[in-house]
C-alpha positions, 0 to 999 in steps of 0.5 A: 499499500502506497503512502497516499493510500495509507494516508486516505485510510487514516483521514477516512477513519478520523472523518468516520469519528466526525460525530464523536470528535464534534461533541469532544471539541464542544465540551472542551471549548465549554470546560476550558475557555471561561468567555465561552462557558459564560454562554453556556445556557444559551442554545443558539450560541452553542449550536453556532460553536458546534457548527464551526466545530463541524467545519474545522473538522471537515476543513482539516480533513480536506486541507490534509488531502489537498496540501493544506489548501482552504477554499475561499468559501470556507474561509468566508464562513470562518470570517463570518463566524468570527465577526459573530464572536466579536459581537458576542464579546469573545476576545481574540485570544479566546477565538484562537484558543477555541480553534487550536483546541479543536485542531489539537483534538483532530490531530490526536484522532490522526495520531490514534488512527495511524496507530491502527493502519499498517505503516500509519505512523510513518505515514502520518508525518506527511500530514504535518505540513499540510496541517500546519498551512491550514492553521496558519491560514485559519488563524490569519483569517480569524485575526484579520476578521476580528481586527476588521470587525473591531475597526468597524464597530469603533467607527460605527460607535464613534459615529454614533457618539458624534450623532448623540453629542450633536442631538444633545447639544441641540437643546430641548429634546422633542419625543422624536429627538429623544428616540434618536438620542436613545438609538445613537446611545445604544450604537455607541454603547453608552447607557444615558439618562438624557434628564439626569444631572450632567456637566460638560468640559471642553478641551482645545489644544493649540498645537494638535488635536492628536493630544486631544484624542489621546486625552479622550482615552485618558479621561475614560480611564481616569473618570470611570463611571463618571464618564459618559461621552468624549467626542472630538468636534471641530478640533475640540474635545467635548466631555460629557460627565455624570458628576455623581454629586452636587458639587460643580467643582469636583470635575475641574478639581479632578482635571487640575490635579490628575487629568489635564497636567501641564501641557503646552497649548492644552486648555479646558473649560468646565461648565456648571452642573445642569439637569434636563435635556436642555442643559447639555447645551447650557452646560456646554456654552458655560464650558466655553465661557470658562475656556475663554477665561483659560490660559497658559498659567491656568490651563483648566478653569471651572466656571464654578471656581470663579467668583462672579466678579473675576469671571466678568472682569476675565473675559475680554470686552473691547467695549468695557476696556474703552470705558476704563479711564486712562489713569486706571489704564496707565496704572495697569500698564505701569512697570514701575515698583510703586505701580505693581505695589499699588496694584497688589494693595488694592487687590489684597485690601479687597481680599482683607474686607477692606481691613488695613491690618489684615491687608498688612499682613497679607502683603506683608507691609506696615500698616501705615504703608498700606494707608499711604498706598490707598491714598496714592491710588485715589490720587493716581485715579480719582477713586476714594478708597473709602467709599466701597462702591468707588472701590469696587468700580476701581477694582473692576475697571483695573481688572479689565485694563490688566486683562486687556494687556494679558496674553495668558489672562492671569497676573500674579496678585491681581486674583479676586478673593477665591473664598466666595463672591464679593459681599460689600455688606460684610466689609469692615471699615477702612481702618 
């Protein structure tokens, strides 16, 4: 008997054990591979697995007789089965492990049957190369199909996420747009209650949008369950979060401390916590306003972090700048030591509740020096520091003038008090 005849006899014997081998493959996959075992109560899933096992056994027999060749039709069936596994959440290594397990069972059967045929053990060596070619072709097909499906799924999810964001940013949702939002969220793999509390942040990078794409992934890992949606839109990264608390400063604090570390060109603005379907556009508008205030010295700005007057005076407004008296404009741009001392004293005086002694401690300076500087401010600008309303107007005018001259919109010593909104009624006497 020739080697070819011996091989045909071995393969015929293996083929006659098809049902037995198919059951063994299915049982082995269920027992050894966790991701498959998780589906043990799904009859349709296991019917699909058994069908693929049948194809694997038949394909191995055909490949062994043809030198390892596998037909395009068989490869297409393998590709389709791989796509189904991806959609069922089975990872690539588990799909390949299932195939290798099945192949091992088939090869063991070949070895067993070769021992039952005269000259079979020496002849079986000739099956090694065809089987290797078969394994290589199937593994390559599985890997390529898996990557292609992941890419398709990613593109589909990204498109759905962008669609969802556009729907949310349009404002109050009609019933039709609610259904569209629900459809988009399912396609994007996002669990979203459109009426729940949410908070929006906007990121820009003056140099490259690649930084923002990487940042989106970092934020998803950083924020965990708080992360809802991160979408690139017109060279911006728009982040939607579930704040989980009533603290509107929480997100900006996380971004400052851990998320958006110092990177040249990166800016971020964080809106307030809003509720209802119209709140997305509101929080996004607030985030954009906060972004207007961000600068190199303060790359992350949360709207809730800013006292109202600081926010109002920090935003560039050519009309307001034109209304600032020339004497205040000159003081804002002055480079002499006294000019800087007068500016610092004014803002320290505000932060100390119009109390000379506390102002002196905060600078630090002698109380007489503080009194002298306040008097000099009146002489230079015409504003009376003993009149709270005039003092506030001077501080606002000076702040506007300073911001008009500052590219990064942060000037050391020019910050409003951060303890809360300015409350003139609680300020003490000028002494």
